[in-house]
ChimeraX commands (.cxc) that place a marker at each C-alpha (Angstrom):
marker #1 position -5.84,17.97,-62.08 radius 0.5
marker #1 position -7.35,15.05,-64.08 radius 0.5
marker #1 position -10.10,12.59,-63.09 radius 0.5
marker #1 position -7.65,10.19,-61.44 radius 0.5
marker #1 position -7.03,12.37,-58.39 radius 0.5
marker #1 position -5.00,10.84,-55.61 radius 0.5
marker #1 position -7.93,10.17,-53.26 radius 0.5
marker #1 position -5.67,8.43,-50.70 radius 0.5
marker #1 position -3.63,11.60,-50.33 radius 0.5
marker #1 position -6.79,13.61,-49.72 radius 0.5
marker #1 position -7.96,11.12,-47.09 radius 0.5
marker #1 position -4.59,11.42,-45.33 radius 0.5
marker #1 position -4.85,15.20,-45.43 radius 0.5
marker #1 position -8.36,15.13,-43.95 radius 0.5
marker #1 position -7.39,12.83,-41.09 radius 0.5
marker #1 position -4.13,14.63,-40.30 radius 0.5
marker #1 position -5.79,18.03,-40.25 radius 0.5
marker #1 position -3.68,19.32,-43.15 radius 0.5
marker #1 position -6.61,20.62,-45.17 radius 0.5
marker #1 position -9.66,22.76,-44.44 radius 0.5
marker #1 position -13.18,22.37,-45.76 radius 0.5
marker #1 position -12.52,24.99,-48.48 radius 0.5
marker #1 position -9.31,23.29,-49.50 radius 0.5
marker #1 position -11.06,19.93,-49.63 radius 0.5
marker #1 position -13.69,21.48,-51.89 radius 0.5
marker #1 position -11.01,22.83,-54.25 radius 0.5
marker #1 position -9.29,19.44,-54.33 radius 0.5
marker #1 position -12.60,17.86,-55.35 radius 0.5
marker #1 position -12.87,20.14,-58.36 radius 0.5
marker #1 position -15.73,22.05,-59.82 radius 0.5
marker #1 position -18.50,19.44,-59.52 radius 0.5
marker #1 position -20.14,21.13,-56.51 radius 0.5
marker #1 position -23.61,20.21,-55.37 radius 0.5
marker #1 position -25.23,19.16,-52.11 radius 0.5
marker #1 position -22.98,16.11,-51.76 radius 0.5
marker #1 position -19.88,18.30,-51.80 radius 0.5
marker #1 position -21.39,20.67,-49.23 radius 0.5
marker #1 position -22.18,17.71,-46.99 radius 0.5
marker #1 position -18.59,16.51,-47.19 radius 0.5
marker #1 position -17.31,20.00,-46.37 radius 0.5
marker #1 position -19.53,20.10,-43.26 radius 0.5
marker #1 position -18.08,16.79,-42.13 radius 0.5
marker #1 position -14.54,18.09,-42.55 radius 0.5
marker #1 position -15.44,21.16,-40.49 radius 0.5
marker #1 position -16.94,18.92,-37.79 radius 0.5
marker #1 position -13.71,16.94,-37.62 radius 0.5
marker #1 position -11.78,20.17,-37.21 radius 0.5
marker #1 position -14.01,21.26,-34.29 radius 0.5
marker #1 position -13.70,18.03,-32.25 radius 0.5
marker #1 position -12.20,19.05,-28.92 radius 0.5
marker #1 position -8.75,20.37,-29.86 radius 0.5
marker #1 position -7.54,19.79,-26.29 radius 0.5
marker #1 position -7.75,16.02,-26.69 radius 0.5
marker #1 position -4.45,14.22,-27.15 radius 0.5
marker #1 position -3.48,13.08,-30.64 radius 0.5
marker #1 position -3.98,9.34,-31.25 radius 0.5
marker #1 position -0.91,7.14,-31.44 radius 0.5
marker #1 position 0.42,5.99,-34.80 radius 0.5
marker #1 position -1.04,2.53,-34.14 radius 0.5
marker #1 position -4.48,3.96,-33.29 radius 0.5
marker #1 position -4.37,6.17,-36.39 radius 0.5
marker #1 position -3.39,3.30,-38.69 radius 0.5
marker #1 position -6.14,1.11,-37.22 radius 0.5
marker #1 position -8.80,3.79,-37.66 radius 0.5
marker #1 position -7.67,4.56,-41.19 radius 0.5
marker #1 position -7.72,0.87,-42.07 radius 0.5
marker #1 position -11.31,0.58,-40.80 radius 0.5
marker #1 position -12.37,3.61,-42.82 radius 0.5
marker #1 position -10.74,2.33,-46.00 radius 0.5
marker #1 position -12.35,-1.07,-45.51 radius 0.5
marker #1 position -15.77,0.54,-45.17 radius 0.5
marker #1 position -15.13,2.60,-48.30 radius 0.5
marker #1 position -14.20,-0.45,-50.35 radius 0.5
marker #1 position -17.23,-2.39,-49.10 radius 0.5
marker #1 position -19.62,0.48,-49.79 radius 0.5
marker #1 position -18.29,1.61,-53.17 radius 0.5
marker #1 position -20.43,0.66,-56.12 radius 0.5
marker #1 position -18.57,-1.41,-58.75 radius 0.5
marker #1 position -19.31,1.07,-61.53 radius 0.5
marker #1 position -19.12,4.54,-60.03 radius 0.5
marker #1 position -19.68,7.27,-62.59 radius 0.5
marker #1 position -18.99,10.46,-60.68 radius 0.5
marker #1 position -16.24,11.64,-58.38 radius 0.5
marker #1 position -18.57,13.23,-55.84 radius 0.5
marker #1 position -20.82,10.15,-55.53 radius 0.5
marker #1 position -17.64,8.11,-54.92 radius 0.5
marker #1 position -17.12,10.27,-51.83 radius 0.5
marker #1 position -20.44,9.48,-50.16 radius 0.5
marker #1 position -19.15,6.37,-48.37 radius 0.5
marker #1 position -16.05,8.34,-47.38 radius 0.5
marker #1 position -18.29,10.98,-45.81 radius 0.5
marker #1 position -20.12,8.35,-43.78 radius 0.5
marker #1 position -16.83,6.76,-42.72 radius 0.5
marker #1 position -15.40,10.11,-41.66 radius 0.5
marker #1 position -18.47,10.84,-39.57 radius 0.5
marker #1 position -18.22,7.45,-37.89 radius 0.5
marker #1 position -14.51,7.98,-37.30 radius 0.5
marker #1 position -15.13,11.40,-35.74 radius 0.5
marker #1 position -17.73,10.07,-33.31 radius 0.5
marker #1 position -15.58,7.06,-32.42 radius 0.5
marker #1 position -12.48,9.15,-31.71 radius 0.5
marker #1 position -14.49,11.54,-29.53 radius 0.5
marker #1 position -16.09,8.81,-27.45 radius 0.5
marker #1 position -13.11,6.48,-27.33 radius 0.5
marker #1 position -10.30,8.94,-26.54 radius 0.5
marker #1 position -8.52,8.32,-23.25 radius 0.5
marker #1 position -8.54,4.50,-23.69 radius 0.5
marker #1 position -11.82,4.30,-21.76 radius 0.5
marker #1 position -14.15,2.01,-23.72 radius 0.5
marker #1 position -17.85,2.42,-23.18 radius 0.5
marker #1 position -19.10,-0.10,-20.66 radius 0.5
marker #1 position -21.46,-2.69,-22.15 radius 0.5
marker #1 position -25.02,-2.61,-20.95 radius 0.5
marker #1 position -25.53,-5.11,-18.14 radius 0.5
marker #1 position -28.38,-7.59,-18.48 radius 0.5
marker #1 position -30.51,-8.03,-15.40 radius 0.5
marker #1 position -32.19,-11.27,-14.39 radius 0.5
marker #1 position -35.49,-9.75,-15.53 radius 0.5
marker #1 position -33.98,-9.14,-18.99 radius 0.5
marker #1 position -32.88,-12.77,-19.28 radius 0.5
marker #1 position -36.19,-14.16,-18.03 radius 0.5
marker #1 position -38.11,-11.88,-20.39 radius 0.5
marker #1 position -36.00,-13.11,-23.31 radius 0.5
marker #1 position -36.83,-16.68,-22.32 radius 0.5
marker #1 position -40.52,-15.83,-22.30 radius 0.5
marker #1 position -40.28,-14.25,-25.77 radius 0.5
marker #1 position -38.67,-17.38,-27.16 radius 0.5
marker #1 position -41.62,-19.49,-25.98 radius 0.5
marker #1 position -43.80,-17.58,-28.46 radius 0.5
marker #1 position -41.96,-19.30,-31.31 radius 0.5
marker #1 position -42.10,-22.74,-29.73 radius 0.5
marker #1 position -38.82,-22.75,-27.79 radius 0.5
marker #1 position -38.74,-24.08,-24.24 radius 0.5
marker #1 position -38.19,-21.51,-21.52 radius 0.5
marker #1 position -35.02,-22.41,-19.59 radius 0.5
marker #1 position -36.37,-20.74,-16.45 radius 0.5
marker #1 position -38.80,-22.25,-13.94 radius 0.5
marker #1 position -41.00,-20.29,-11.55 radius 0.5
marker #1 position -42.21,-21.18,-8.08 radius 0.5
marker #1 position -43.66,-19.58,-4.95 radius 0.5
marker #1 position -45.96,-17.22,-6.89 radius 0.5
marker #1 position -47.13,-13.99,-5.23 radius 0.5
marker #1 position -49.41,-11.76,-7.27 radius 0.5
marker #1 position -51.58,-8.71,-6.67 radius 0.5
marker #1 position -53.54,-6.29,-8.82 radius 0.5
marker #1 position -52.29,-2.74,-9.17 radius 0.5
marker #1 position -53.41,0.28,-11.18 radius 0.5
marker #1 position -55.34,-0.47,-14.35 radius 0.5
marker #1 position -54.87,-3.98,-15.67 radius 0.5
marker #1 position -51.33,-4.33,-14.34 radius 0.5
marker #1 position -50.22,-7.11,-12.03 radius 0.5
marker #1 position -47.40,-7.06,-9.53 radius 0.5
marker #1 position -45.89,-10.54,-9.81 radius 0.5
marker #1 position -43.17,-11.96,-7.58 radius 0.5
marker #1 position -41.75,-15.44,-8.05 radius 0.5
marker #1 position -38.65,-17.47,-7.31 radius 0.5
marker #1 position -36.77,-18.06,-10.56 radius 0.5
marker #1 position -34.87,-21.29,-11.13 radius 0.5
marker #1 position -32.80,-22.47,-14.05 radius 0.5
marker #1 position -30.24,-25.20,-14.64 radius 0.5
marker #1 position -26.79,-23.83,-15.39 radius 0.5
marker #1 position -23.68,-25.76,-16.39 radius 0.5
marker #1 position -20.32,-24.07,-16.95 radius 0.5
marker #1 position -16.76,-25.34,-17.33 radius 0.5
marker #1 position -14.39,-22.73,-15.96 radius 0.5
marker #1 position -11.28,-22.47,-13.76 radius 0.5
marker #1 position -11.64,-23.02,-10.03 radius 0.5
marker #1 position -10.95,-19.35,-9.29 radius 0.5
marker #1 position -13.35,-18.04,-11.97 radius 0.5
marker #1 position -15.57,-15.39,-10.42 radius 0.5
marker #1 position -18.81,-17.16,-11.36 radius 0.5
marker #1 position -17.63,-20.57,-10.15 radius 0.5
marker #1 position -16.38,-19.02,-6.89 radius 0.5
marker #1 position -19.68,-17.23,-6.32 radius 0.5
marker #1 position -21.73,-20.37,-7.01 radius 0.5
marker #1 position -19.67,-22.48,-4.61 radius 0.5
marker #1 position -19.58,-19.80,-1.92 radius 0.5
marker #1 position -23.35,-19.33,-2.13 radius 0.5
marker #1 position -23.95,-23.08,-2.06 radius 0.5
marker #1 position -21.69,-23.39,0.96 radius 0.5
marker #1 position -23.89,-20.96,2.89 radius 0.5
marker #1 position -27.39,-21.58,1.57 radius 0.5
marker #1 position -27.77,-25.07,0.10 radius 0.5
marker #1 position -30.03,-27.29,2.20 radius 0.5
marker #1 position -28.11,-30.41,1.22 radius 0.5
marker #1 position -25.28,-31.38,3.59 radius 0.5
marker #1 position -23.52,-33.14,0.73 radius 0.5
marker #1 position -23.68,-30.04,-1.47 radius 0.5
marker #1 position -22.23,-27.83,1.28 radius 0.5
marker #1 position -19.36,-30.28,1.84 radius 0.5
marker #1 position -18.70,-30.40,-1.93 radius 0.5
marker #1 position -18.62,-26.61,-2.04 radius 0.5
marker #1 position -16.07,-26.43,0.78 radius 0.5
marker #1 position -13.90,-29.05,-0.88 radius 0.5
marker #1 position -13.85,-27.42,-4.32 radius 0.5
marker #1 position -13.76,-23.65,-3.66 radius 0.5
marker #1 position -10.77,-21.69,-4.87 radius 0.5
marker #1 position -9.30,-18.56,-3.31 radius 0.5
marker #1 position -10.73,-15.07,-3.36 radius 0.5
marker #1 position -12.24,-12.63,-0.82 radius 0.5
marker #1 position -15.81,-13.85,-1.47 radius 0.5
marker #1 position -14.75,-17.44,-0.77 radius 0.5
marker #1 position -12.80,-16.35,2.32 radius 0.5
marker #1 position -15.87,-14.68,3.80 radius 0.5
marker #1 position -18.02,-17.71,3.03 radius 0.5
marker #1 position -15.53,-20.06,4.70 radius 0.5
marker #1 position -15.45,-17.90,7.82 radius 0.5
marker #1 position -19.25,-17.83,7.98 radius 0.5
marker #1 position -19.50,-21.58,7.42 radius 0.5
marker #1 position -16.86,-22.31,10.08 radius 0.5
marker #1 position -18.83,-20.27,12.60 radius 0.5
marker #1 position -22.46,-20.88,11.70 radius 0.5
marker #1 position -23.08,-24.06,9.71 radius 0.5
marker #1 position -25.49,-26.32,11.65 radius 0.5
marker #1 position -23.42,-29.41,10.88 radius 0.5
marker #1 position -20.07,-29.86,12.64 radius 0.5
marker #1 position -18.52,-31.65,9.66 radius 0.5
marker #1 position -19.04,-28.59,7.45 radius 0.5
marker #1 position -17.72,-26.26,10.15 radius 0.5
marker #1 position -14.64,-28.45,10.56 radius 0.5
marker #1 position -13.93,-28.65,6.82 radius 0.5
marker #1 position -14.39,-24.90,6.46 radius 0.5
marker #1 position -11.98,-24.29,9.35 radius 0.5
marker #1 position -9.41,-26.60,7.75 radius 0.5
marker #1 position -9.66,-24.64,4.49 radius 0.5
marker #1 position -9.28,-21.33,6.33 radius 0.5
marker #1 position -6.14,-22.55,8.08 radius 0.5
marker #1 position -4.75,-23.98,4.83 radius 0.5
marker #1 position -5.36,-20.76,2.86 radius 0.5
marker #1 position -3.94,-17.65,4.57 radius 0.5
marker #1 position -4.17,-18.11,8.32 radius 0.5
marker #1 position -2.33,-14.82,8.96 radius 0.5
marker #1 position -5.23,-12.66,7.76 radius 0.5
marker #1 position -6.65,-10.60,10.66 radius 0.5
marker #1 position -10.18,-11.68,9.73 radius 0.5
marker #1 position -9.17,-15.34,9.92 radius 0.5
marker #1 position -7.46,-14.82,13.28 radius 0.5
marker #1 position -10.58,-13.15,14.66 radius 0.5
marker #1 position -12.64,-16.10,13.44 radius 0.5
marker #1 position -10.26,-18.49,15.22 radius 0.5
marker #1 position -10.71,-16.57,18.47 radius 0.5
marker #1 position -14.49,-16.87,18.20 radius 0.5
marker #1 position -14.17,-20.61,17.55 radius 0.5
marker #1 position -11.88,-21.05,20.57 radius 0.5
marker #1 position -14.39,-19.23,22.80 radius 0.5
marker #1 position -17.71,-20.53,21.47 radius 0.5
marker #1 position -17.37,-23.70,19.38 radius 0.5
marker #1 position -18.92,-26.89,20.80 radius 0.5
marker #1 position -16.38,-29.18,19.11 radius 0.5
marker #1 position -13.21,-29.62,21.17 radius 0.5
marker #1 position -11.37,-30.80,18.05 radius 0.5
marker #1 position -12.17,-27.54,16.27 radius 0.5
marker #1 position -11.15,-25.47,19.30 radius 0.5
marker #1 position -7.82,-27.30,19.54 radius 0.5
marker #1 position -7.22,-26.73,15.81 radius 0.5
marker #1 position -8.01,-23.05,16.23 radius 0.5
marker #1 position -5.62,-22.74,19.21 radius 0.5
marker #1 position -2.78,-24.24,17.17 radius 0.5
marker #1 position -3.50,-21.90,14.26 radius 0.5
marker #1 position -3.60,-18.72,16.34 radius 0.5
marker #1 position -0.65,-16.40,15.93 radius 0.5
marker #1 position 1.33,-15.42,19.03 radius 0.5
marker #1 position -0.09,-11.90,19.01 radius 0.5
marker #1 position -3.55,-13.34,19.66 radius 0.5
marker #1 position -2.46,-15.49,22.63 radius 0.5
marker #1 position -2.58,-13.78,25.99 radius 0.5
marker #1 position -3.85,-13.79,29.56 radius 0.5
marker #1 position -7.31,-12.64,28.51 radius 0.5
marker #1 position -7.69,-15.70,26.28 radius 0.5
marker #1 position -6.59,-18.02,29.12 radius 0.5
marker #1 position -9.09,-16.35,31.44 radius 0.5
marker #1 position -11.85,-16.93,28.91 radius 0.5
marker #1 position -10.89,-20.60,28.60 radius 0.5
marker #1 position -10.61,-21.00,32.37 radius 0.5
marker #1 position -14.25,-19.95,32.70 radius 0.5
marker #1 position -15.50,-22.61,30.27 radius 0.5
marker #1 position -17.02,-25.93,31.29 radius 0.5
marker #1 position -14.10,-28.00,32.69 radius 0.5
marker #1 position -15.30,-31.15,30.95 radius 0.5
marker #1 position -15.05,-29.45,27.57 radius 0.5
marker #1 position -12.46,-26.76,28.16 radius 0.5
marker #1 position -9.66,-28.48,30.03 radius 0.5
marker #1 position -7.92,-29.84,26.93 radius 0.5
marker #1 position -8.30,-26.51,25.13 radius 0.5
marker #1 position -6.99,-24.58,28.14 radius 0.5
marker #1 position -4.03,-26.95,28.46 radius 0.5
marker #1 position -3.22,-26.54,24.76 radius 0.5
marker #1 position -3.34,-22.74,25.05 radius 0.5
marker #1 position -1.04,-22.85,28.10 radius 0.5
marker #1 position 1.42,-25.03,26.18 radius 0.5
marker #1 position 1.42,-22.53,23.33 radius 0.5
marker #1 position 2.17,-19.69,25.72 radius 0.5
marker #1 position 4.99,-21.63,27.37 radius 0.5
marker #1 position 6.58,-22.43,24.00 radius 0.5
marker #1 position 6.38,-18.79,23.03 radius 0.5
marker #1 position 8.15,-17.69,26.24 radius 0.5
marker #1 position 11.10,-20.05,25.69 radius 0.5
marker link #1:1,2 radius 0.2
marker link #1:2,3 radius 0.2
marker link #1:3,4 radius 0.2
marker link #1:4,5 radius 0.2
marker link #1:5,6 radius 0.2
marker link #1:6,7 radius 0.2
marker link #1:7,8 radius 0.2
marker link #1:8,9 radius 0.2
marker link #1:9,10 radius 0.2
marker link #1:10,11 radius 0.2
marker link #1:11,12 radius 0.2
marker link #1:12,13 radius 0.2
marker link #1:13,14 radius 0.2
marker link #1:14,15 radius 0.2
marker link #1:15,16 radius 0.2
marker link #1:16,17 radius 0.2
marker link #1:17,18 radius 0.2
marker link #1:18,19 radius 0.2
marker link #1:19,20 radius 0.2
marker link #1:20,21 radius 0.2
marker link #1:21,22 radius 0.2
marker link #1:22,23 radius 0.2
marker link #1:23,24 radius 0.2
marker link #1:24,25 radius 0.2
marker link #1:25,26 radius 0.2
marker link #1:26,27 radius 0.2
marker link #1:27,28 radius 0.2
marker link #1:28,29 radius 0.2
marker link #1:29,30 radius 0.2
marker link #1:30,31 radius 0.2
marker link #1:31,32 radius 0.2
marker link #1:32,33 radius 0.2
marker link #1:33,34 radius 0.2
marker link #1:34,35 radius 0.2
marker link #1:35,36 radius 0.2
marker link #1:36,37 radius 0.2
marker link #1:37,38 radius 0.2
marker link #1:38,39 radius 0.2
marker link #1:39,40 radius 0.2
marker link #1:40,41 radius 0.2
marker link #1:41,42 radius 0.2
marker link #1:42,43 radius 0.2
marker link #1:43,44 radius 0.2
marker link #1:44,45 radius 0.2
marker link #1:45,46 radius 0.2
marker link #1:46,47 radius 0.2
marker link #1:47,48 radius 0.2
marker link #1:48,49 radius 0.2
marker link #1:49,50 radius 0.2
marker link #1:50,51 radius 0.2
marker link #1:51,52 radius 0.2
marker link #1:52,53 radius 0.2
marker link #1:53,54 radius 0.2
marker link #1:54,55 radius 0.2
marker link #1:55,56 radius 0.2
marker link #1:56,57 radius 0.2
marker link #1:57,58 radius 0.2
marker link #1:58,59 radius 0.2
marker link #1:59,60 radius 0.2
marker link #1:60,61 radius 0.2
marker link #1:61,62 radius 0.2
marker link #1:62,63 radius 0.2
marker link #1:63,64 radius 0.2
marker link #1:64,65 radius 0.2
marker link #1:65,66 radius 0.2
marker link #1:66,67 radius 0.2
marker link #1:67,68 radius 0.2
marker link #1:68,69 radius 0.2
marker link #1:69,70 radius 0.2
marker link #1:70,71 radius 0.2
marker link #1:71,72 radius 0.2
marker link #1:72,73 radius 0.2
marker link #1:73,74 radius 0.2
marker link #1:74,75 radius 0.2
marker link #1:75,76 radius 0.2
marker link #1:76,77 radius 0.2
marker link #1:77,78 radius 0.2
marker link #1:78,79 radius 0.2
marker link #1:79,80 radius 0.2
marker link #1:80,81 radius 0.2
marker link #1:81,82 radius 0.2
marker link #1:82,83 radius 0.2
marker link #1:83,84 radius 0.2
marker link #1:84,85 radius 0.2
marker link #1:85,86 radius 0.2
marker link #1:86,87 radius 0.2
marker link #1:87,88 radius 0.2
marker link #1:88,89 radius 0.2
marker link #1:89,90 radius 0.2
marker link #1:90,91 radius 0.2
marker link #1:91,92 radius 0.2
marker link #1:92,93 radius 0.2
marker link #1:93,94 radius 0.2
marker link #1:94,95 radius 0.2
marker link #1:95,96 radius 0.2
marker link #1:96,97 radius 0.2
marker link #1:97,98 radius 0.2
marker link #1:98,99 radius 0.2
marker link #1:99,100 radius 0.2
marker link #1:100,101 radius 0.2
marker link #1:101,102 radius 0.2
marker link #1:102,103 radius 0.2
marker link #1:103,104 radius 0.2
marker link #1:104,105 radius 0.2
marker link #1:105,106 radius 0.2
marker link #1:106,107 radius 0.2
marker link #1:107,108 radius 0.2
marker link #1:108,109 radius 0.2
marker link #1:109,110 radius 0.2
marker link #1:110,111 radius 0.2
marker link #1:111,112 radius 0.2
marker link #1:112,113 radius 0.2
marker link #1:113,114 radius 0.2
marker link #1:114,115 radius 0.2
marker link #1:115,116 radius 0.2
marker link #1:116,117 radius 0.2
marker link #1:117,118 radius 0.2
marker link #1:118,119 radius 0.2
marker link #1:119,120 radius 0.2
marker link #1:120,121 radius 0.2
marker link #1:121,122 radius 0.2
marker link #1:122,123 radius 0.2
marker link #1:123,124 radius 0.2
marker link #1:124,125 radius 0.2
marker link #1:125,126 radius 0.2
marker link #1:126,127 radius 0.2
marker link #1:127,128 radius 0.2
marker link #1:128,129 radius 0.2
marker link #1:129,130 radius 0.2
marker link #1:130,131 radius 0.2
marker link #1:131,132 radius 0.2
marker link #1:132,133 radius 0.2
marker link #1:133,134 radius 0.2
marker link #1:134,135 radius 0.2
marker link #1:135,136 radius 0.2
marker link #1:136,137 radius 0.2
marker link #1:137,138 radius 0.2
marker link #1:138,139 radius 0.2
marker link #1:139,140 radius 0.2
marker link #1:140,141 radius 0.2
marker link #1:141,142 radius 0.2
marker link #1:142,143 radius 0.2
marker link #1:143,144 radius 0.2
marker link #1:144,145 radius 0.2
marker link #1:145,146 radius 0.2
marker link #1:146,147 radius 0.2
marker link #1:147,148 radius 0.2
marker link #1:148,149 radius 0.2
marker link #1:149,150 radius 0.2
marker link #1:150,151 radius 0.2
marker link #1:151,152 radius 0.2
marker link #1:152,153 radius 0.2
marker link #1:153,154 radius 0.2
marker link #1:154,155 radius 0.2
marker link #1:155,156 radius 0.2
marker link #1:156,157 radius 0.2
marker link #1:157,158 radius 0.2
marker link #1:158,159 radius 0.2
marker link #1:159,160 radius 0.2
marker link #1:160,161 radius 0.2
marker link #1:161,162 radius 0.2
marker link #1:162,163 radius 0.2
marker link #1:163,164 radius 0.2
marker link #1:164,165 radius 0.2
marker link #1:165,166 radius 0.2
marker link #1:166,167 radius 0.2
marker link #1:167,168 radius 0.2
marker link #1:168,169 radius 0.2
marker link #1:169,170 radius 0.2
marker link #1:170,171 radius 0.2
marker link #1:171,172 radius 0.2
marker link #1:172,173 radius 0.2
marker link #1:173,174 radius 0.2
marker link #1:174,175 radius 0.2
marker link #1:175,176 radius 0.2
marker link #1:176,177 radius 0.2
marker link #1:177,178 radius 0.2
marker link #1:178,179 radius 0.2
marker link #1:179,180 radius 0.2
marker link #1:180,181 radius 0.2
marker link #1:181,182 radius 0.2
marker link #1:182,183 radius 0.2
marker link #1:183,184 radius 0.2
marker link #1:184,185 radius 0.2
marker link #1:185,186 radius 0.2
marker link #1:186,187 radius 0.2
marker link #1:187,188 radius 0.2
marker link #1:188,189 radius 0.2
marker link #1:189,190 radius 0.2
marker link #1:190,191 radius 0.2
marker link #1:191,192 radius 0.2
marker link #1:192,193 radius 0.2
marker link #1:193,194 radius 0.2
marker link #1:194,195 radius 0.2
marker link #1:195,196 radius 0.2
marker link #1:196,197 radius 0.2
marker link #1:197,198 radius 0.2
marker link #1:198,199 radius 0.2
marker link #1:199,200 radius 0.2
marker link #1:200,201 radius 0.2
marker link #1:201,202 radius 0.2
marker link #1:202,203 radius 0.2
marker link #1:203,204 radius 0.2
marker link #1:204,205 radius 0.2
marker link #1:205,206 radius 0.2
marker link #1:206,207 radius 0.2
marker link #1:207,208 radius 0.2
marker link #1:208,209 radius 0.2
marker link #1:209,210 radius 0.2
marker link #1:210,211 radius 0.2
marker link #1:211,212 radius 0.2
marker link #1:212,213 radius 0.2
marker link #1:213,214 radius 0.2
marker link #1:214,215 radius 0.2
marker link #1:215,216 radius 0.2
marker link #1:216,217 radius 0.2
marker link #1:217,218 radius 0.2
marker link #1:218,219 radius 0.2
marker link #1:219,220 radius 0.2
marker link #1:220,221 radius 0.2
marker link #1:221,222 radius 0.2
marker link #1:222,223 radius 0.2
marker link #1:223,224 radius 0.2
marker link #1:224,225 radius 0.2
marker link #1:225,226 radius 0.2
marker link #1:226,227 radius 0.2
marker link #1:227,228 radius 0.2
marker link #1:228,229 radius 0.2
marker link #1:229,230 radius 0.2
marker link #1:230,231 radius 0.2
marker link #1:231,232 radius 0.2
marker link #1:232,233 radius 0.2
marker link #1:233,234 radius 0.2
marker link #1:234,235 radius 0.2
marker link #1:235,236 radius 0.2
marker link #1:236,237 radius 0.2
marker link #1:237,238 radius 0.2
marker link #1:238,239 radius 0.2
marker link #1:239,240 radius 0.2
marker link #1:240,241 radius 0.2
marker link #1:241,242 radius 0.2
marker link #1:242,243 radius 0.2
marker link #1:243,244 radius 0.2
marker link #1:244,245 radius 0.2
marker link #1:245,246 radius 0.2
marker link #1:246,247 radius 0.2
marker link #1:247,248 radius 0.2
marker link #1:248,249 radius 0.2
marker link #1:249,250 radius 0.2
marker link #1:250,251 radius 0.2
marker link #1:251,252 radius 0.2
marker link #1:252,253 radius 0.2
marker link #1:253,254 radius 0.2
marker link #1:254,255 radius 0.2
marker link #1:255,256 radius 0.2
marker link #1:256,257 radius 0.2
marker link #1:257,258 radius 0.2
marker link #1:258,259 radius 0.2
marker link #1:259,260 radius 0.2
marker link #1:260,261 radius 0.2
marker link #1:261,262 radius 0.2
marker link #1:262,263 radius 0.2
marker link #1:263,264 radius 0.2
marker link #1:264,265 radius 0.2
marker link #1:265,266 radius 0.2
marker link #1:266,267 radius 0.2
marker link #1:267,268 radius 0.2
marker link #1:268,269 radius 0.2
marker link #1:269,270 radius 0.2
marker link #1:270,271 radius 0.2
marker link #1:271,272 radius 0.2
marker link #1:272,273 radius 0.2
marker link #1:273,274 radius 0.2
marker link #1:274,275 radius 0.2
marker link #1:275,276 radius 0.2
marker link #1:276,277 radius 0.2
marker link #1:277,278 radius 0.2
marker link #1:278,279 radius 0.2
marker link #1:279,280 radius 0.2
marker link #1:280,281 radius 0.2
marker link #1:281,282 radius 0.2
marker link #1:282,283 radius 0.2
marker link #1:283,284 radius 0.2
marker link #1:284,285 radius 0.2
marker link #1:285,286 radius 0.2
marker link #1:286,287 radius 0.2
marker link #1:287,288 radius 0.2
marker link #1:288,289 radius 0.2
marker link #1:289,290 radius 0.2
marker link #1:290,291 radius 0.2
marker link #1:291,292 radius 0.2
marker link #1:292,293 radius 0.2
marker link #1:293,294 radius 0.2
marker link #1:294,295 radius 0.2
marker link #1:295,296 radius 0.2
marker link #1:296,297 radius 0.2
view
């Protein structure tokens, strides 16, 4: 075999398991040396990688081979003088391919490391060392000395965040739901109710706001959104029952009565309403009785 061996054929043979380490050595010729031994070890390693694992699909194989060939071309010196030195980048590529196929088999990609708030704040602090402005602001400092020269520091961390995302985006939904429950501004809570999308986190926030917000306008808007979303959910129906029994606003109680499903209307509910303050409960009781009469027709 002359110096223009068909290296592509050898690469195919290595990947497809059609050659052993000894055969690869014979294909490489008589040059020998440590580099050849290293390549042979890599081939043996490939052969030992969990034989029980399923064979990659043709598409996966072509993609992996393309990546390896790209790495070879990028790593190859323009004026290579020896066949064995030409194989050094191939050896590195094969090793990378072996590790990647072992870790990536089963279509289960490795989960990216999650950054904590402390990681982000620490990165902001590091950037201030080169003159950048820290995007985070601290307040309500609590600090105490611990062992050695260490300090235990606790602060509230604030930062301004602006994103443009769909209404049902998980981050947008979480921001609006949290604002609905915890923002001190009445206007902000009303905005949150008006703009929230639909997901379980939002549904729970709407139920909590309809029951517990100190301002009736927020409770009313949250109730309207609950009724407009999926009023048939058992959790929503239970919330409506609580509103009928405990809410101060007659308008909200009447809305809840109308939104209750027939299965939740019964004698026990009428008895509860009959025991309420007549000045507040008479209209609600009458509405519930009308619902029951319509159902019996």
